[in-house]
N, C-alpha and C positions, 0 to 999 in steps of 0.2 A: 504494500500500500504506500503510495507516495502522492505528494501534492506539489505542484509547481508554485513558486513564490516569486513575485516581482518586487525588487527593491532598488533604491538608488545606490550606486557603488560608493558614494561618499557618505552614505548614512544607512548602513546595513540593518540597523535596528528597526527603522520605519518600514512597515510592509505597505506596499502600494496596491497590491492585488494578489489574490490566491486563486488557483484553479479548483475545479472539482476534484475529488479524490480519484486516483487511478489504482486499479488492482491488476497486477501482472499475473496472468494465469499460465498454466502449463498445458499445452496441447499434446496429443499423442505423438505427433511427428517430432516433437522436441525431446523425446525420452532418450533415444540413443545418444544424441549430442550431449545431453545433460549428464548421463551416466559416465561418458568419457571424461567430461570436465570434472566431475566429482572424483573420479578415480585418480586423475592427475593431481587434483588438490590434495588428496589423501597421501600421495607419494611425495609431494614437493613442499607442502606447507608445514611450518613448524608447529602449528596447532591444528586441532581437528574441528574447530568451531565453524570455519567457513564451509567446509565440505559437508558437515552434518546439517547445517542450516539450509544449504542448497538442496540436499537430499530430502530433508523434512518438507520443504516446499513442494518438491516434485510429488512426494507421496500424498500430501494433503490435498492437492488440487487436481491431480491426475485422475481421470475417470475411465478413459477407455483408450486402448491402442488402435491405430488405424489398421485396416486389413493388411496382412503381410508383414507385420512387425512394427515395433516402436511403441508398445503400450501394454496395459495390464489386461490380461485375459480374465473374463469373469468366471469364477467357479472355484470350488474348493480343491483340496488335495495338493499333491506335489506337482511341480512343473515337469514337463517331459524331459527325457534324457536327450543327449546330443542327437542331432539329426532331425529334430523336429522343425516346425515351421519357424519363419523369422519372428513371428509374434512370440512363440515359446522361447526362442533363444534370448530375445530381449527380456522377457519375464524372468528367465533364469538368471540373467546378468543382473537385473534389478534386485532380485531376492538375495543373490550372493553379495552384492555391493551393500545392501541394507544391513545384512548380518555383520559384515566386516565393520561398517560404521557404528553399529550398535555396540559391538564388543570393544571397539576403540574408544568410544565415549564412556563405556562402563569402566574401562581400564584407566582412563584419565580421571574419572571420579575417584576411584580407589587410590590412585597415586597422589592426587592433590590432598585428599583427606589424610593420608599418611604423612605427607609433608607438613601439614598444619599441626598434626599431633606432635611431630618431632620438633617443630618450631615452638610449640607451647611448652614442651618439656625442657627445651634449651633455655627458654625465657625464665622458667621457674628455677632452673639451675643457676642462671646468672643472678637472679634476685637473691638466692641464698648466699651466693658468693659476695654480693654487694652488702648484704646484711652482716656477714662476717667481717668484711673489710671496715664497715662503718663502726662496728662494735670495737674492733681492734684500734681504730683511730681515736675513738672516744676514750678508750682505756689509756691511750698514750697522751691524752690531753690535747689532741688536735681538733681544730674546728672543721667539721665536714659539711656545715650548712644544713639545710632542711633535708636534703638527701645528697648522697655522694655521686650521683649520676649526672654526667654532662648532658645539657639539652640536646646537643647534636647527636649524641649516642642514642638518646631516647627517640629522636626524630628518625634516625636511620632504622631503628627497630620497628617503629610504627609504620614506616614506609614499606619495609619488607613484609610486615604482617598484612597491610592493606593490599599490597600487590598479590600476595598469595590468596587472600580472601576473594579478590576479584577473579583470580583464576578459578577458584572453587565455584563461584557463582556461575561463571561461563560454562564450566564443565557440567555442573548439575542441570543447568537450563538447556544446554545442548542435548543432553540425554533425554530430558523431559520433552523437548520439542519433537525429537525423533520418535519416541514411543507414542506420543499423542498423534503424530502423523500416521503411524501404523494403525492406531485405533480408527482413524478417519478413513483409512484405505484397507479395510478388512480383507480385500481380495489378495493383496500382496502377502499379508500375514498368513492367510489360509494356504498359500502356495509354498510356504517355507516348511522345512522338515519339522516333525513333531517335537523333537528335542529342543530346537531353537525356539519354537512357539512357547513351550513350557518355560524356558529360561526368561523369555521376554515378559510373560505374564507374572513371573515371580519378581522381576525387577520393577514392573509397574506397581505392584502391591507395596513396595517399600518406599514409595514417594510420600513425603510429609507435606500435607496441605497447609501447614502453619508457616513454615519457613522455606518452602520450595526447595527441599534437598532430599536426596535419597539416603536412607539410613542403612546401616550395615546388615540388619536382620529384622525380622518381625518382632522379636523381643525388644530390640532397641527402639523400634517405632512405638510400641506399646508403652515402654518406660518414658519416652519423650512426651507422649500425650498425657500420661499421668502427671508428669512434672509441671505441665502448664495448666492442668486442671480441667481440660475439656477435650472432647474428640470432635473435630470439625465434621460437618455434614454437607453434602452436596445439595444445592438448589432447594433449600427449605423455604417454601412459600410463606410470606408473611401473613397471607390471608388465612392460613391454616392455624395460626396461633390463637389461643384462647384470649378473649378480652381481659381476663384477670391477669394473664401473663404480661400483656402490653401495659396494663395499668401499673403493675409492680415495677416494670422497667422504667416507666415514666417517673414514678415516685422516687425510685432509687437514684435516677439521674438528677432530679431536682434537689435531693438531699446532698448529693456529691458535688454538684456544680460550684457552690461557694468556695470550697477548698481548692478548686482548680483555677479560679480566676486570678489574674495578677493583682498585686497590691496597688493601692491608689496612686502611688508615686512612680509606677512602673515606667511610663513613657517620659515623665519629667526627668527621672534619674538617668535614663539612657541618653536622652537628648543633651543633658549637661556633659556627659562623657564624650559624646560625639563632637560637641562644640569645642570642648577643651582640646581634643585630639586634632581637630581640623586646624585650630590656631597654631598648633605646633608644626603640622605637616605642610601646610600651604606656603610656609616661609622657606622651605627647602629649595635650593637652586635646581634640583633635579625635577621638581614639580612645576608644571606650566602655570603661569598666572591665570587666575580665574577658576582653578580647580576647586571642587567641593568634595567633602567627605559625606557620602550618602549611606543611609542605613537601609538594609533590606532584610528579608526573612521575618522570623517570628517576633523580632523586636519592633516591627512596624506594621505587619499585615493584619493586626487586630486578633491574632490567634496565639499570642505569646504567653508564656508563663514566667514566673520569677526566676526559674532556673535556666531560661533560654540564653544562649550565647548572644553577644552583640556583634552581628555581622555587618561589616561596613566595606565600602569600596571607594577608591579615589576615582572621581568622574572628571574627565578632561572637559574643558569648554567645547562648545559646539564647533565642529569643523577643525578641531585641533588634532593633528595626527598623533598616534601613540608614539612614545619614545622608541628609538631604535634599540636601546639597551634597557629593556624593562627590568632586567635583573639588578642593575645598578640602582634603580628607583626603590626596589624592595629592600636592598641592603641599606640604602640611605634612610628609609623609614625605620628599619630595625635599630639603626644606630641612634636616630633621633629619639625614639621611644625610651631607649636605655639612658641616653644622656640627659633627658628631661626628667628622669625619675618616674616616668609613667609605668615602666615595666622593668622587672629584674632580669638580668642577663640569663640566669639559670631557669627562668620561667618564660622565655621567649624562644620561639622556633619559627624559622622562615623557610620558604621554598621559592627562591628567586627564579629558578629555571623551569618551574611548572608551567603548564599551558596558560593558566591564570595565576600569576605570582601572588603569594599570600604570606602574611605575617600573623602568627598566632601567639597570643600572650595573655597574661592576667593583669588587669588594670589594678595597680597597687592601691589606689585611692578608694576603690569601691569593691574590689574582689571579683569583678565581672570577667568572665572568659570572653576575650575579644578576638575577632579576625579582621584583618584589613587586606583586601585584595585590590587588584588594579583593573579599572575600566570593565565593569561587569554590568552593562546596562540592561541586559535581558533579565537578570535577577531582580533589578530594581523595578522593571516594568511588571514582572510577575507579582511582585509584592504589592504594587499599586492595584493590580487587578483583583487580588484576593481581598484587599482592604475595602474596595468598592462593593464586592459581593457581600461582605460582612455587614456593610452599612444598609443594605437593602432591607434586610429582615433580621431582627434580633435573634431569631431562632437559629440562624446559621451559625453564629458564634457559639451558642450554647451546645448545639449538637457537635460542633467541631471539638470543643474542649472534652466532651465525654468520649468521643470516638478516639481522640489522641490518647487519652488516659487509658482506655480499654486496650488499645494496641500496645502501648508501652508496658503495661502490666503483663502482657502475654508475650513480650519480647518479639513482636512482629512489626517493628517500626524502624528497622535499620536497613537502608538500601545496600550497604556493604555486605550484609548477610543474606541478601537475596529476597528480602521482604520490602514492602512499600515504605517509602519515607513519609514523614508527616505531610509534606507537600502533596504526595500521591493520594493520601487519604482525603485531603481537602478537595482535590479535584474530583474524586469519586463522590464525595458528599454534594458538591456543587452540581454535578451531572445528575445525581439522584433527585435533587430538589427542582432541577429544571425540567425533568421528565415526569413529574407528577401530573395528575389531571384533577384540578387545574394546576399549572406550574406555580411553585413557590418563588422561584427566581427566574428572572428573564435571562436570555442569552445576550450578554453585553455586546458581543461582537456583531450582533445583528441589528443593534440599535444605532441611530444616527450619531455622529460624533459630538453633537451639542446636547446629547441626552443628559438629563438630570434625574437622580433617583426619585425625586418627587413627582416627575412627569408620568411615571407608570405605576399605578396602584398595585401593590403586591398582594398576593392571596394570603389573608390573615386567618383563614379558618383552619380546621384540622388538616393535617398533612395526609394525603391519600397514600397509604403504605402498600396497597395491594397491587400497584402497578400503574402504567400509563393508560390514558384513554385510547380509544381506537385511532390508530395512526399516529398518535402523539409521540410515543416513545421513539419510533424510527426517525421521524423528522427532527425531533429535538436532539436525539442522540447524534445524528449525522452533523447537525449544526454545531453541537458542542465539540465534536472531534475536530471540525475545521476551525472553530472559534479559538480553541486553546492554542492550536498551532499559530494562528494569526495573532492571538493575544500576546504571545511572547515577543512579537516583533512590533507591536504598536506602541 
């Protein structure tokens, strides 16, 4: 699925127009060429993700082979032996390639899980060694500070962990996409040998619906579900819930909500930190005149809590090109924060060479965890979008706080671990409220540019939880899909 987007080369943030969505399908005549391409990828690529994704797409959307070869035969049982028709030869090649890809993806899952376990064990060993060194230094009367670990060393360890966790997510989701594609194309699965089909079914059963990973055994899966306190169920219709259950959920949410809301000085306190930091940074020679320090994320989008990080970015003036050496700007920011007494050197970490350079530190005056990145306009625009949706109806914020709390308690709110981020949950909530009948929220991207929230009366009655009205869900859902993509660029 892709959408064409038109924008000015000098201002890539502002979207001028978007096309309708396009879906690339696979026709029977494309199978042989796709199989050859996938096999080449599996032999030459350093990772299996590209080949597995391509194969999953073929399996998911392929319906029928053309006569004489190039597609899936309809029927059960094993494919014919050599010497069969071109159709059967292609089917045999597709089944063999699929099994090879499944085993390669499964092997990658096992390998990366093992590497993560070894990394965790090595980290625990280093922590024990550091505790020993710290105790020995204290016994000798040496000042080791709050901890004896250098910030750079911590940063390197965290980077290695994040990289491996990203590889884990890719491995598990690659296997997931391939096995789901086999579910969608039962004809290919039926033509594979029985032992292979049995192994595939066993692997499918080990998938955890909570954190989108495959567990080592059915016992491990059961233990994991017990640890989080519930077993997820597929497609439970809200209409089937008893009114007493919904009333109990509503009452529990109302009792919980006051403890989730931020303190009264939440925004004032963070704005004071932002203004103080801006006055320090805009005077740096590496920062162009007219630059501002903008807040984005939960500290500004009306969905933040007292424990939220303060995410900020340096925003260059309009039509000012980004500096050629962005790493030097990040390094200058780091030094300025330390020199001004804003951050301690051992509590500051920077990534000057990252795609978006960033400095992470603790503000000594307030204890807030802060991030400063460079020129991140899309994040700022997304924040503004969420803030406007929150202002349309007070129930949006209330629902958001409860959902975020629910996800956090169940440890399913971390994108680096393969679950949705808080931002993802907010988008799901907004889409849900847009597709009720009647809608609770409008689709902002479909409204005129001069629209004001007071111009469109919101639906203030009970929220219809049983689904969309006739035709409503499809139209609104498609609009939201286009709207969010466009909204990030407006």
